[in-house]
Structure formats: structure tokens, C-alpha cells
C-alpha positions in Angstrom: 0.0 0.0 0.0 1.1 3.6 -0.7 2.2 5.4 2.4 0.2 8.3 3.7 2.1 11.6 3.8 1.3 14.5 6.2 2.8 17.9 7.0 4.4 18.6 10.4 1.3 20.2 11.9 -0.8 17.1 11.2 2.0 14.8 12.4 1.9 16.7 15.7 -1.9 16.2 16.0 -1.6 12.5 15.2 1.0 11.9 17.9 -0.5 10.5 21.1 -0.4 12.6 24.2 2.2 11.5 26.7 -0.5 10.9 29.4 -3.3 9.7 27.1 -6.4 8.4 28.8 -6.5 4.6 28.6 -10.2 3.8 27.8 -11.8 0.4 28.5 -11.5 -0.3 24.8 -7.8 -1.2 25.3 -7.6 -4.9 25.6 -4.0 -5.1 26.4 -3.3 -8.8 26.0 -4.8 -8.9 22.6 -3.1 -5.6 21.6 0.3 -6.9 22.6 -0.3 -10.2 20.9 -1.1 -8.5 17.6 -4.7 -9.7 17.6 -7.8 -7.8 16.3 -10.9 -7.4 18.6 -14.1 -5.4 19.2 -15.3 -3.6 22.3 -18.8 -2.5 23.1 -19.6 0.0 25.9 -22.6 -0.8 28.1 -25.9 0.4 26.6 -27.3 3.2 28.7 -30.5 2.2 30.4 -32.4 5.1 28.8 -31.6 3.6 25.4 -32.6 0.0 26.1 -36.0 -1.2 24.8 -38.8 -1.6 27.4 -39.0 -5.0 28.9 -42.7 -5.6 27.9 -42.1 -9.3 27.1 -39.5 -12.0 27.0 -38.4 -10.6 23.7 -37.9 -6.8 23.9 -39.1 -4.9 20.8 -36.2 -2.9 19.6 -38.4 -0.4 17.7 -40.0 0.7 21.0 -36.7 2.1 22.3 -35.5 5.7 22.1 -34.8 6.6 18.4 -31.0 7.0 18.0 -28.5 8.3 15.5 -25.2 6.5 15.0 -22.0 7.8 13.6 -19.1 5.8 12.1 -15.5 6.8 11.6 -11.9 5.5 11.7 -8.5 6.4 12.9 -5.1 5.1 11.7 -5.8 4.2 8.1 -2.5 5.4 6.8 0.2 4.7 9.5 2.8 1.9 9.1 2.7 1.3 12.9 -0.2 0.4 15.1 -3.8 -0.7 14.5 -6.5 0.9 12.4 -9.5 1.5 14.7 -13.1 1.8 13.6 -15.5 3.5 16.0 -19.3 3.9 16.3 -21.1 6.4 18.6 -24.8 6.5 19.2 -27.2 8.7 21.2 -30.8 9.9 21.1 -31.5 11.8 17.9 -32.7 15.0 19.7 -29.5 15.2 21.8 -27.0 15.0 18.9 -26.4 18.7 18.3 -27.1 20.2 21.8 -25.1 17.6 23.8 -22.2 16.8 21.4 -21.7 20.0 19.4 -22.9 22.8 21.8 -22.1 21.4 25.2 -18.9 19.3 24.7 -17.7 20.8 21.3 -16.9 17.5 19.6 -15.2 17.9 16.2 -13.1 15.8 13.8 -10.5 14.1 16.0 -7.8 15.2 13.5 -8.3 18.9 14.4 -8.6 18.4 18.1 -5.4 18.4 20.1 -4.4 15.0 21.7 -5.1 16.4 25.2 -8.6 17.5 24.2 -9.4 14.2 22.6 -8.2 12.4 25.7 -10.3 14.6 28.0 -13.5 14.0 25.9 -13.0 10.3 26.0 -12.4 10.3 29.7 -15.6 12.3 30.2 -17.5 9.8 28.1 -16.2 6.9 30.2 -17.0 8.6 33.6 -20.3 7.3 35.1 -21.3 10.6 36.7 -21.4 12.5 33.3 -24.1 13.4 30.9 -22.2 11.7 28.1 -22.0 8.4 30.0 -25.7 8.5 30.8 -27.0 9.2 27.3 -24.5 7.8 24.9 -23.0 4.5 23.8 -20.0 3.6 21.7 -18.0 0.7 20.3 -14.7 0.2 18.5 -13.1 -2.5 16.3 -9.3 -2.6 16.5 -7.8 -4.1 13.4 -4.2 -5.0 14.4 -1.2 -4.1 12.2 -0.4 -7.8 12.0 -3.8 -8.8 10.7 -4.0 -5.8 8.2 -0.7 -6.8 6.7 -1.4 -10.5 6.6 -4.7 -9.9 4.9 -3.2 -7.6 2.3 -0.3 -9.9 1.6 -2.4 -13.0 1.0 -1.0 -15.2 -1.8 -2.2 -14.5 -5.3 -4.2 -17.8 -5.3 -6.4 -16.4 -2.4 -9.2 -13.9 -2.7 -7.9 -10.3 -2.2 -8.8 -8.7 1.1 -7.7 -5.1 0.8 -8.0 -2.3 3.4 -11.4 -1.1 2.0 -12.9 -4.6 2.4 -11.5 -4.9 5.9 -13.0 -1.4 6.7 -16.4 -2.4 5.4 -16.5 -5.6 7.4 -15.5 -3.8 10.6 -18.2 -1.2 10.0 -20.9 -3.8 9.5 -19.8 -5.8 12.5 -20.0 -2.7 14.8 -23.5 -1.6 13.5 -24.8 -5.2 13.8 -23.5 -5.4 17.4 -25.3 -2.2 18.4 -28.5 -3.3 16.8 -28.2 -6.8 18.5 -28.0 -5.0 21.9 -31.5 -3.6 21.3 -30.6 0.0 20.4 -33.2 1.6 18.1 -30.9 3.0 15.5 -32.9 5.0 12.9 -30.1 6.8 11.1 -26.5 6.0 10.4 -23.9 8.6 9.3 -20.6 7.4 7.9 -17.4 9.0 6.7 -16.9 7.6 3.2 -14.6 4.9 2.0 -14.4 5.5 -1.7 -17.3 7.1 -3.7 -20.0 8.1 -1.2 -23.0 6.9 -3.2 -21.5 3.5 -4.0 -20.6 3.0 -0.3 -24.0 4.2 0.8 -25.8 1.7 -1.4 -23.6 -1.1 -0.1 -24.4 -0.3 3.5 -28.1 0.3 2.7 -28.3 -3.3 1.4 -26.8 -4.6 4.6 -29.2 -2.5 6.8 -32.4 -1.9 4.8 -34.4 -0.6 7.8 -32.0 2.1 8.6 -31.5 5.4 6.8 -27.8 5.6 5.8 -26.0 8.8 4.9 -22.4 8.6 3.6 -20.4 11.8 3.1 -16.9 13.1 2.7 -15.7 14.9 5.8 -18.7 13.5 7.7 -16.6 13.8 10.9 -16.8 17.5 10.5 -20.4 17.6 9.4 -22.2 15.3 11.9 -21.6 15.4 15.6 -22.2 11.7 16.1 -19.4 11.0 13.5 -17.1 13.5 15.3 -17.7 11.6 18.5 -17.0 8.2 16.8 -13.8 9.7 15.4 -12.7 10.7 19.0 -13.5 7.1 20.3 -11.4 5.6 17.5 -8.5 8.0 17.7 -8.1 7.8 21.5 -8.3 4.0 21.4 -5.6 4.0 18.7 -3.4 6.5 20.7 -3.6 4.4 23.8 -2.9 1.2 21.8 0.1 2.8 20.2 1.5 3.8 23.6 0.9 0.3 25.0 2.7 -1.3 22.1 5.6 1.2 22.4 5.9 0.7 26.2 6.0 -3.1 25.8 8.5 -3.0 23.0 10.7 -0.5 24.7 10.7 -2.4 28.0 12.0 -5.6 26.2 14.5 -3.8 24.0 15.9 -1.8 26.9 16.3 -4.9 29.1 18.2 -6.6 26.3 20.4 -3.6 25.8 21.2 -3.3 29.5 22.2 -7.0 29.6 24.4 -6.6 26.6 26.1 -3.5 27.9 26.7 -5.2 31.3 28.2 -8.3 29.5 30.5 -6.0 27.5 31.3 -3.9 30.6 30.2 -0.8 28.8 28.0 2.2 29.8 24.3 1.7 29.7 22.3 2.0 26.4 21.2 5.4 25.0 17.7 6.5 25.6 15.3 4.9 23.2 13.9 7.2 20.5 10.1 7.6 20.2 8.3 6.3 17.1 6.0 9.4 17.1 2.7 9.2 15.3 3.5 5.9 13.4 3.1 7.6 10.0 5.7 7.1 7.4 6.0 10.9 6.9 7.0 11.3 10.6 10.9 11.3 10.8 10.7 9.8 14.2 8.8 6.8 12.9 11.2 6.2 10.1 14.2 6.5 12.4 12.7 4.1 14.8 12.0 1.5 12.1 15.6 1.7 10.8 17.1 1.4 14.2 14.9 -1.5 15.4 14.6 -3.7 12.3 15.6 -7.3 13.0 17.6 -8.8 10.1 15.3 -11.8 9.8 11.9 -11.0 11.4 11.8 -7.2 10.7 9.6 -5.9 13.5 6.9 -7.1 15.9 3.1 -7.0 15.8 3.1 -3.2 15.8 4.2 -3.1 12.1 2.2 -3.3 8.9 4.5 -5.3 6.7 2.3 -4.6 3.6 3.2 -0.9 3.7 5.8 0.5 1.3 8.0 1.9 4.0 8.4 -1.5 5.7 8.8 -3.4 2.4 11.4 -1.0 1.1 13.5 -1.2 4.2 13.4 -5.0 4.2 14.3 -5.3 0.5 17.0 -2.6 0.5 20.6 -3.6 0.0 22.1 -4.2 3.4 18.7 -4.5 5.0 17.1 -7.7 6.0 18.7 -11.1 5.4 17.6 -12.6 2.0 15.8 -15.9 2.4 15.6 -18.4 -0.4 12.5 -20.6 -0.1 12.7 -24.0 -1.9 10.3 -24.2 -4.8 7.9 -27.1 -4.5 7.4 -29.3 -7.5 4.2 -28.6 -9.4 1.8 -31.5 -8.4 -1.3 -29.9 -10.0 -1.3 -32.6 -12.8 -0.5 -35.5 -10.6 -3.1 -38.3 -10.6 -4.0 -40.2 -7.5 -3.2 -43.4 -9.4 0.4 -42.2 -10.0 1.2 -42.9 -6.4 0.4 -46.6 -7.0 2.7 -47.1 -10.0 6.3 -48.1 -9.7 7.2 -46.4 -13.0 8.7 -47.8 -16.3 6.4 -50.2 -18.1 3.5 -49.7 -15.7 3.0 -46.1 -16.9 1.7 -47.6 -20.2 -0.5 -50.1 -18.5 -4.3 -49.9 -18.2 -5.0 -47.5 -15.3 -8.0 -49.4 -13.9 -6.4 -52.7 -14.4 -3.3 -51.7 -12.5 -5.0 -50.0 -9.7 -4.6 -53.0 -7.4 -1.2 -54.0 -8.9 0.1 -56.0 -11.9 -1.6 -59.3 -12.5 0.6 -62.3 -11.6 1.3 -65.1 -14.1 1.2 -68.9 -13.4 4.9 -68.9 -12.8 4.3 -67.1 -9.5 2.6 -70.3 -8.2 
């Protein structure tokens, strides 16, 4: 995949805050293992359908709007996170836009994003009482593995992965009894094409897909914040774990060589290829055989170029298997030579024996 380029101002906004709030959507064991996962917040009681029978009627619940957005589509490091955010239709503008000033997460400072997410996750707040949210964290390892599938497999590009994550999140909210009437989505590709695709998946919901939806619709802005803060916290968790292991190894090596301790580890910054800190970290920490850990998207141009460059990673020659596509099952029962010309059915159980054998 082509790497996403950004100017210095955007790189600064994409870099996680040093003390970023760690939301409950950070599943640390899965994150450190390079696994993808989904997280759903509890549904506020005010948005749950009335318990009038053993099977609650979702359509009787409070009508809600739901926004969808992502964070981390272009970085070479860290997960891509899709987020959804839902709340009563009549609260969307007054609560999100006017009271809490939600906006596209890419124009909010890291500190503001972190503060908004912390408010959303605090039980005594109006956001916690009235809103619900969920995220799907697509790990760097899984993104790369899906995009690098062999040619014989069906392609699973980033757009397809993004669509599947979106559908899974919306289905999860609906399955929890929330009466979602309208869905607003920041587009992936042509807006109308994507809208029709989502409308076929959710025929009872009005779907709106637009460019810059995270700046137009408050519920999409809030989804953007949920996704971005989750990615920020995941990136910090991955860096802390990697740095702890690397520093321990460096300290042990320095002690064995009776040298001074290792230099302070450099930050990987925002994780974007246009961030000089990210590129410097990749160059310094590339293993000659394995490259990097689960934090890296190996399908990205930056990673592939470093691995394939002269003097980069060790070149591995894989043995070429013989082409067995035209091999018949019966070939495994022939010894070769004259038997190849024998009748296939007649020689299935072996060559007939003559009288001399008795």
C-alpha cells in the first residue's frame, strides 16, 4: 500500500499525548499479541427497549442516530481502529456540538481528545448517561497478513476490511437492542456507492455517507474521537511493551561487555511514514530476519522498502515445491517404467501375476 504523507502540523496532531487516557476499549493482552478485537460499551438504560415481554421490541426504544469513523488508516505502525457512537436523535447537536464541542479528531489536540474520551467513560457525566459507543481494533499484523495473501487467495484489501469492521459494529449495536434509525458514515471511496452497499446490509436504517462526515455530523465526530483515543492508547501500550523488552536486552548486553548503559530509546512518534521519528525508529529497530513485531504493517511500502533494500534484512531463499497440479492419485500406486503404459484401472490393485508365480 502507498504510504500516507502528512505535514508537520498534522503529524503533531496525530502523535498520542504523553499521558493519554486509557479507555476500557484497550484490551492489552490482545493488543500486545497483535490480535484484532471489538469492544462495546454498556448500553445506557435510557436507550434500552422496554421489557414488555421476554423478547424486547427494539423499535420501542428511544430513536437514535449512530456515527461511524476510523483512525489510523495510513500509518505503518499500530492498529486501524473503527469507532461507532450513538445517542438519542434529539441530543446529537445540543449535547455533542454545543455542550462538549466535539469535532473531527484530527483537528482536536491530543489532550482535548483524551479529555473528551475520559468524560465519556466517567459514570457521573451526561455523556456516559446518554451515549453508547464501540470500537473495532484491526491489528497491524492482521492488516498486513490480509493484504499480503498469496495470489491464489481472494484479495482482502483495506477497504474490504474497513467495510467488514463497520458492518460488525453496527450489527453489534442493533443486536444489543438499540433503536438506530439513522447512520452517518465518513466515506470509504465514492460516497453513493458505499451508501448503497451499507443500505443493502441495513435496509431498515437510513444511511448517509459523506466526505468529511466527521466535520459535518456530531455523532461521527464523537465516533472519530473514540477511534482516535483508542488508537493513541494502543500505540502507547505497544511502544511501552517493545521499549521495555529492548531496553532490558540492551542493558544486559552492555553489562556483559562492561560498557556504559544504552542510550535513551527514541520515540516512534505518530506511526506515520512521513514522521521522521517513525522512520528513524524503524531503521534502528529492524531485525535482520523478522523485521519488526506485531506493531508493524508489513504490507506498507516503507516497511517493504527497508526489508528489501541492500544491506537491510537477510535474504531468504525458499525452496520451490514441484508442481503437483497434474499428478493423478493413481500415479502414487505405479512403480514407473512399463507400468505407466498399463491400463490405469487394471493396474489399480497391482500388476496381474502369471502362473509362474505359483
